[in-house]
N, C-alpha and C positions, 0 to 999 in steps of 0.2 A: 745821302739822301739831303736835298734840299730842303729847303723853308718850304714852296708851294706845295711838296709834297708830303711833308709832315702837319701842314696845315689840313691837306685834304685827311690827311689818315684822322688827324685829331675831330674832325668834324663828321665823319661817317663811327669814330667811337663813341661821340656826345651824343649819338642819335641813341644807340645802344643803350647808353647810360641811364636815361630816359623813359625808353620802353622798357629795358627789363628793373631798374631801381628806382625808378621815378625821382633821378637824380636831374635837377636843369643846369647843365656847364654852361657858364657863364664867363670864362677864360680859362684857354690852356699854353701853360708857360713850359716850352720844352727843357728840360734837365740833359746837360751837355756831360753823360756822364755813361762809360759801358762801351761795347761794341754792337754797332750793329742796330741793335733794341734802340727803339723811341720810348724815351717814359717825358711822361708829363707831370707837373703839378696841376690838376686842373679845380679849378675855383665851383664850385655848387651852390644851390640855393641853401644844400645842410652843409656849407665848411669843404674844404678842400681833402681832395683824393688824389692820392697817388695813384698813376694809372701807367701799364708797364707795354707795347704793342710787342710780340714777340717776332722778331726777323725773320722770313721763310728761308732764305739765304745760311744761318746759322743756326735754325732748328729743324727745319723739312719736317714740319708736324705734320702735315698732309701723306707727307710720304713715307711717313715713321710712327705709327697711333700708337706704337711703344713706349717712344721718349714722350710722347701727347699722354698718352697715361701716368707718366713718371712725375710728368709736370702738375698734373691732375693731382696728383696722389701728394705732390710736396707741397701745395698752396692748402690742402686740406689741413697737412699736416703742421702746418704753419699756423694758421687759424689759432685751431686747437692749442698750440703752446702760448698764444695769445690768448685767451681767455682762460688761460691756466694762470697769466700774469708773466710768464716770458716778455721781457722788450722787446716784442716784435708784433709790425704791423697785422692787425688782422683783416681777414679777404674776404670782398663781398662776392655771396653765393645768387646763382638765380635757377630755380629746379633744380638743387640740388647740383649745383658743376662750377668751380669758382675757375677757371679759363674759359674764357670768353670766344664766340664767334661769330662775327659780324654777316650779313646774307653775302657777302663781295667774299669771304672766307678770310679775313684779319682775326688774328688770335691775339687776345690780349687779357689783361685780369687788373681786376680795380680793386685795391689797397686803402686802408686808412694811411691819413697822411701823421707822417712823424716828423716833429718838427726837433731838430740840431742838424750839427753840421758833423764833415766829416774831417779827417785828422792828417796832415800830411806824412807820410808814411815813416818810419820810428821819433813819430811825434806825440802819443800820446801821452798824459800824464799820469802819476802813480794813482789818483786816486777814480781817473776814467778805466784804467787795467784793472783796477781792484773790482769795481763794477760789473765790468767785462765778464771778468773772473766766475763771477758769484752766479752770471747769468747764464754764461758758458756751461758751466758743473749743473745748476739748475737745469736746463735745458738737456744736456746728457741725463741725467739721472730720470727724468720724466720721457725722455726718448726710449730709454732702453730698461723700463721698470716693466714688471713680469715677464710675457713669454720670451724667449731667445729671440733674439734679431733674423731676420732672414739668411741664408747663404753672403757672403761678401760679394761683392761686385770685383774687389779688386783685391789681390794679397800680394807681399812681396814674392817674386820669383825670378833667378836670377838667370835663367834663362828667357825670362816672355822679357826684362831688361835690355837684354844682348840684341834682341830681335828690336823692339825697337829703336835702339840704338845703330843698329845697322842702317835702317830705316833715314835715321835722321843723318848718319853717315855719308851714305847714298848721295843723299839733296844737298847738302851742304860742299859736295865731291864736284858736283854735277855743278853745281852755281859757279864753283871755283873760289868758296867761302873760307879761306884759311884761318879766318877768325875761327869760325864753329868746331872745325877740323880739330883744331889745339884745343877748345873748349872741352870737346867728344872725348881726344885720346887724354886728358884730366880726369873725366869722368868714368869712362871704362878703367882706369888704374884705380880710382878708389872703390868702385863698385865690385870692381875684382876681386879685390884684397876680402871684401867685408864678408864677414861669418853671419850667412842669413839666419843663424840658428836667435841670435841674436833680438829676433822676433818673436819667439816661441812665448814670451808671457806678454805679448800685446793680445788686449783686450778684444774681440769684435763688436758691432754695435753701429747705432747713428750716428751720421755725423753732418755739422752743415757744409763742408767741405769747402767753402768759400768765403774763410771769415781774414778777409783783408778790410785795411784801413775803409776802400770805396764803399762798403758793406757794412759800414758800423758808423750809424747818426748817434753824436756824441752831442752832451754839453760843458758845460765848465769842469764839471764833477762829479760826471757818469756816464751812463749811456740810454740814450732816448728809444734806439731799437735798431736789431740786426735785420737786417734787410739782404732779399735776395737768396732764398733757400732752392733753386732751382738745382744747382749742385746735392744736394742731399740725399744720400743714399747708405748704404751698409758697408761699412768698411771697418776702419780704426782710429774711434771718437779722436785719439790720443793728438792724430794729424793735428787738429781742430785748435788742440793746446797748443803745439808749434808753429802752424800759420798763424795763429792769433800775436803768437808774442814775434815772430819774427817781424812782421808787416807795424805792429804796431812800438816794439820797444829795442827795434837795432837801426843804432843808430851811431854816423862819425866810426864804423867798424867796427862795435862792440855791443852787447844786449847789454841794456843798462839794466843795473842787478837791484834798485829797489823798487825801480816799476815790474821786473819781470817778479819780483817776490810779491808785492804788491799781487798781481794775476793772481799767482800760484796761490796765495793765502785763500782770495776770495774762492779758487774754484776749489780748494778744499773743501770749504766750506759744508760744500754739496755732492761732492764727486770723491773719487778715491783719485790723488798722483804720486804715486809712494816715488820717493829717493832714486835716482837712477832712470825713471821714465823720460824725463825733456830729453835727454842726449841722443836717447833710444827712440824717441818721438821722431826727433828731426832728421833721423838716418834713415830712418821710414819715410818724412815727407820726401826726402834728397830720391830716395830712389825712384817715386813717381814721378814727382815734381821737374826732374834734373829733365827727363825726358818731351817734358810738356815745353817749358823755355828755352832749351839749351839746342836750337834749330836755326837752321838759318832763314826759315819765312819770319822768323822772330825780327830780326836783323835787316829781311829785305822789304819788309810789305813800312811803308813808313806810319799807317793808324798804330796798326800790332808794337811797333818797334817805341812810340810814343807812351803806349800804356801798360806795359811789359816790362820797359826796361828795370824796372823795383824788383822783378819776380830773379830774374839773370845777376841782379847784386847779390841778394839772398841766396840766390845757387852758389854764385862766389866763395860768399862769406864763410858759405859753410864746406864748401871746399879747403878753404884759408885755413879755419880754426876744426879741423876735422880730427885729425890727434890730441886735440885738446875739447870738447865739447865736454864730456866727464868730468873732467876737471872745473870749466868754468860753469855748468849747468847742474850737476847733478846736488852740489850743495845748497844748491837755492829752495 
């Protein structure tokens, strides 16, 4: 999306900020993060805001009312977490709605600005991971307190994995992508041999489902805010634990032990993480995410390739360490 188009979008949204919230936007600086969506730091007469435009090609909100309801629900939940003291941005609501739509049909959300920096993948320090573990533990405890959660939107299912695997295989074969075909052969061998009964003790509940470094605003020794709750849904909260540790602590081919232990200590102060859970959570994450990242589309699309190469690296690390995950991780 070009600079002129971004400016046009920002101006239209700024008009709605004034009309709905009485905020006068003085400057809009584009934030170069994410895929297709446009994000800004908007300076207003009452301080900075984070504004996110939901790109129609990515979300198709007009054609998918259930997706629109899901984002609205997640923004409401996020605001509730913020009010409860979980480090995440609060969300502005107009006439009871957190997801806004301009007269021309642009969907956007306005959120509190969080001052912080993102870390490089694998580059979070022990203090940051300890604070993140505590924040995620508090978030999971609050999200899953009280009544049982709804039915999970995803469960580990070998037949479902094989169907997705076959789609990815067919696409790679049609593209003549020998690299991805070799990836998929290795993945199928691993998952075919996996006893899915391993996941029986995994508890279902709400999770963020996108805890990687680009969604974590940090300061030198802590967490300023967890952002981007778009994917939040009901599945297995332990996936958040595995995702955060892979993203924050996997560096130079190993999970850094001191940093991983700091995260788990912080998490266990607020939520359960019994010994043995972490290696299981890593396998659970692999079953779902290998289908997302080990695809020819990820290698073919230049924009995606640059953004998602880290996730492919993490899948390969799990494969290379598959037989020793319990030895490496369960003592933590």
